[in-house]
C-alpha positions in Angstrom: -100.3 -6.3 201.0 -102.7 -4.2 203.0 -102.1 -0.2 203.0 -104.4 2.0 204.9 -104.7 5.5 203.8 -105.8 8.0 206.2 -106.2 11.4 204.9 -108.9 14.3 204.7 -112.0 13.5 202.3 -110.4 15.0 199.0 -106.8 13.7 199.7 -108.0 10.0 200.1 -109.5 10.0 196.8 -106.6 10.8 194.9 -103.6 9.7 196.9 -104.7 6.1 196.6 -103.7 6.1 193.0 -100.1 6.0 194.0 -99.5 2.5 195.7 -101.8 0.7 193.5 -104.2 1.2 190.7 -105.2 -0.4 187.5 -106.6 2.4 185.2 -105.1 5.8 184.3 -102.0 5.7 186.3 -99.2 3.3 187.0 -98.9 2.8 190.8 -95.7 2.2 192.9 -97.0 -1.3 194.0 -99.8 -2.6 191.5 -100.3 -5.7 193.8 -101.1 -3.7 197.1 -104.5 -3.8 198.6 -105.7 -0.4 199.7 -108.0 0.4 202.4 -109.1 4.0 202.4 -110.0 5.6 205.7 -111.5 9.1 205.7 -110.6 10.9 209.2 -112.8 13.9 208.5 -116.7 14.6 209.4 -119.4 15.4 207.3 -118.2 19.0 206.9 -114.9 17.7 205.8 -113.1 18.8 209.0 -110.5 16.7 210.5 -109.1 16.2 213.9 -106.9 14.1 216.0 -109.8 12.1 217.6 -111.1 11.0 214.2 -107.5 10.4 213.0 -106.9 8.1 215.8 -109.8 6.3 215.3 -108.9 5.8 211.6 -105.4 4.4 212.7 -107.2 2.1 215.2 -109.3 0.6 212.6 -106.4 -0.1 210.2 -104.7 -1.7 213.3 -107.9 -4.0 213.7 -107.9 -4.8 210.1 -104.6 -6.1 209.7 -102.7 -3.1 207.9 -99.0 -3.4 207.4 -98.3 0.4 206.4 -100.5 3.4 207.2 -100.2 6.7 205.0 -100.9 9.8 207.1 -101.1 12.7 204.7 -102.3 15.0 207.1 -100.6 17.9 209.5 -100.8 19.1 213.0 -99.2 22.0 214.6 -99.2 19.9 218.1 -98.6 16.7 219.5 -101.8 14.7 220.7 -101.4 12.1 223.4 -104.4 10.0 222.0 -102.9 10.2 218.4 -99.6 9.2 219.6 -100.6 6.3 221.7 -102.6 5.0 218.7 -99.5 5.4 216.6 -97.2 3.4 219.4 -99.5 0.8 219.3 -99.5 0.6 215.4 -95.8 0.3 215.9 -96.1 -2.5 218.4 -98.2 -4.4 216.1 -95.2 -4.2 213.6 -97.1 -1.9 211.4 -95.0 1.1 209.6 -96.8 4.9 209.7 -95.5 7.4 207.2 -96.4 10.9 207.5 -95.9 14.3 205.5 -93.9 17.0 207.0 -96.3 19.7 206.2 -96.5 22.3 203.6 -95.6 25.7 205.4 -92.0 26.1 204.2 -90.9 26.5 207.8 -88.3 24.8 210.1 -91.0 22.8 212.0 -92.3 19.1 211.4 -95.8 18.7 212.0 -97.6 15.9 213.7 -98.0 12.9 213.2 -94.7 13.2 211.2 -92.5 14.2 214.2 -93.2 11.2 216.3 -90.3 8.9 216.5 -92.3 6.0 215.3 -93.1 7.5 212.1 -91.2 8.0 209.1 -91.3 11.5 208.1 -91.2 12.8 204.5 -90.3 16.1 202.9 -90.9 17.2 199.2 -88.9 17.7 196.3 -89.6 19.0 192.8 -88.4 17.6 189.3 -85.1 19.4 189.8 -84.5 17.5 192.8 -84.6 20.7 195.1 -86.6 21.1 198.1 -90.4 22.0 197.3 -90.3 25.5 198.7 -93.1 24.9 201.0 -92.0 21.8 202.3 -91.2 21.8 206.1 -88.1 20.8 207.5 -86.3 20.1 210.7 -84.8 17.7 213.1 -87.2 14.8 212.7 -87.3 14.5 208.9 -86.3 11.0 207.6 -86.3 11.4 203.8 -87.7 13.2 201.0 -89.8 12.3 197.8 -91.3 13.9 194.8 -93.9 16.5 195.8 -94.4 19.0 193.0 -96.3 18.7 189.7 -97.6 15.4 190.7 -100.4 14.1 188.6 -103.2 12.4 190.4 -106.8 10.9 190.4 -109.7 13.4 190.0 -112.3 13.0 192.6 -115.0 14.1 190.4 -114.0 12.9 186.6 -112.9 9.5 186.4 -111.6 10.2 182.7 -109.3 13.0 183.6 -105.7 12.6 183.7 -104.1 16.0 183.3 -104.8 17.2 187.1 -101.8 17.7 189.3 -100.7 19.5 192.5 -98.0 19.9 195.1 -97.6 18.9 198.6 -95.9 16.6 200.9 -98.9 14.5 200.9 -97.8 13.2 197.4 -94.5 12.4 198.8 -95.9 10.3 201.8 -97.9 8.5 199.4 -94.9 7.5 197.2 -93.0 6.6 200.2 -96.0 4.3 201.7 -96.0 2.5 198.3 -92.3 1.6 198.5 -92.9 0.6 202.1 -95.5 -2.0 200.6 -92.9 -3.2 198.0 -90.3 -3.6 200.9 -92.7 -5.8 202.6 -93.8 -7.7 199.5 -90.1 -8.4 199.1 -89.6 -9.3 202.8 -92.6 -9.5 205.0 -90.7 -9.9 208.2 -89.2 -6.4 208.3 -90.0 -4.3 211.2 -90.9 -0.7 211.2 -87.5 0.2 212.5 -85.7 -1.9 209.7 -87.8 -0.1 207.1 -86.9 3.1 208.3 -83.3 2.2 208.4 -83.6 0.8 204.8 -84.8 3.9 203.8 -82.4 5.9 205.2 -79.4 3.7 203.6 -81.0 3.5 200.4 -82.0 7.3 200.0 -80.0 9.2 197.2 -78.0 11.8 199.0 -76.5 15.3 197.8 -78.8 15.3 194.8 -80.6 18.7 195.7 -79.3 22.2 196.4 -75.8 21.7 197.7 -76.3 24.6 200.2 -79.3 22.4 201.8 -78.6 18.6 200.6 -75.3 18.3 202.6 -73.5 14.7 202.7 -75.3 12.5 205.4 -78.4 13.5 207.4 -79.5 17.2 207.0 -82.6 19.2 208.3 -83.9 19.9 204.5 -83.5 16.3 202.8 -82.9 14.1 205.7 -80.9 11.1 204.7 -81.8 11.9 201.1 -84.3 11.4 198.2 -86.5 8.3 198.1 -85.0 5.4 195.9 -87.1 2.2 195.4 -84.7 0.1 193.7 -82.0 0.5 196.2 -84.2 0.1 198.9 -85.6 -3.4 197.6 -82.0 -4.4 197.2 -81.5 -3.8 200.9 -84.6 -5.2 202.2 -83.8 -8.8 200.4 -81.2 -9.8 202.7 -82.5 -8.3 206.1 -83.2 -10.8 208.9 -85.1 -10.2 212.2 -83.0 -8.1 214.6 -81.9 -9.7 217.7 -82.2 -8.3 221.4 -78.6 -7.8 222.7 -79.6 -7.1 226.2 -81.7 -4.8 228.5 -80.3 -1.7 229.8 -82.0 0.9 232.1 -80.9 4.6 231.6 -81.2 6.4 235.1 -79.7 9.7 234.1 -80.6 12.3 231.0 -77.4 11.3 229.5 -75.6 8.1 229.6 -72.6 6.8 227.5 -73.1 3.2 226.2 -70.4 1.3 224.4 -71.3 -1.4 221.9 -68.3 -3.8 220.6 -70.4 -6.4 218.9 -69.9 -7.3 215.3 -72.6 -6.5 212.7 -75.0 -9.1 211.1 -74.3 -9.3 207.6 -77.6 -7.8 206.5 -76.3 -4.6 208.2 -79.1 -4.4 210.8 -78.2 -3.6 214.3 -78.9 -5.2 217.5 -81.8 -3.7 220.1 -82.0 -2.9 223.8 -84.7 -1.8 226.1 -84.8 1.9 227.2 -87.0 2.6 230.1 -89.1 -0.4 229.4 -89.6 0.0 225.5 -87.7 -0.8 222.6 -85.4 1.5 221.1 -81.8 1.1 219.0 -78.4 2.2 219.8 -78.3 5.8 218.6 -78.7 9.4 219.6 -82.1 9.2 220.4 -85.0 6.4 220.8 -85.4 4.7 217.5 -82.5 6.0 215.8 -80.0 3.5 214.4 -76.4 2.8 213.6 -74.6 0.3 211.9 -71.1 0.9 213.2 -70.1 -0.7 216.6 -68.6 1.9 219.1 -69.7 4.4 221.5 -73.0 6.2 221.6 -74.5 8.8 223.7 -78.2 8.6 224.5 -80.0 11.6 225.5 -83.6 10.4 226.7 -86.5 12.9 226.7 -86.8 14.3 230.3 
């Protein structure tokens, strides 16, 4: 299993300890192979051009999951295009929501093709600096996280906070899912993480039943996710549908596959799922309203 880590210089040093390592820490997936890609220049400054180059390299090298522990305020077409290309090559991308404590999911986490991860503390409450909003998928530990030291290979008491940590843990779990079931698609992996997450474990005023803008579908649960991954098969295409209006009602009456995944249809020439937005998925047949971006 090849995991590509794209992060600023210092982040790339200690984040690679989460999915797999041999000394000092127990990683999420000890058998994962990690490719660390630095998306910063000689002055340790990062930009979307360098990030896009790193992602493109990961695609060419056959990565199966890409960790993006970085944050941008605005969308960038070059960055988005390469993330879509990764998705089309069956590569899952995971990104952090950001550490400003505001209702704004940063980029690349806000792209539909990525898994947007927020952070939590030891008490399961939301990490106070973790960004939140409509694009969040799940949360994972992001406070008091012990990490590798970039200057001292024998120091194991260094820790820090941030959704970069939450992202790395989630990437590790994604690599476990692919080790268990290599046929999983990015859409299936996202849905498995949604379904397997622990809901209503945080502050009741924020972590409400079902999806919410603070915790998404809940806190990452590797064990539950692995149980779901073992029975998933490749999704089938139901039919092609072209939506001509900003709002169209579609009725789905097909019975579910036993694995709980769903059927796919084409929206304006690109793959999407039966749901309230491109890429969102539902497991219950019925009436769904799709509102494509104008």
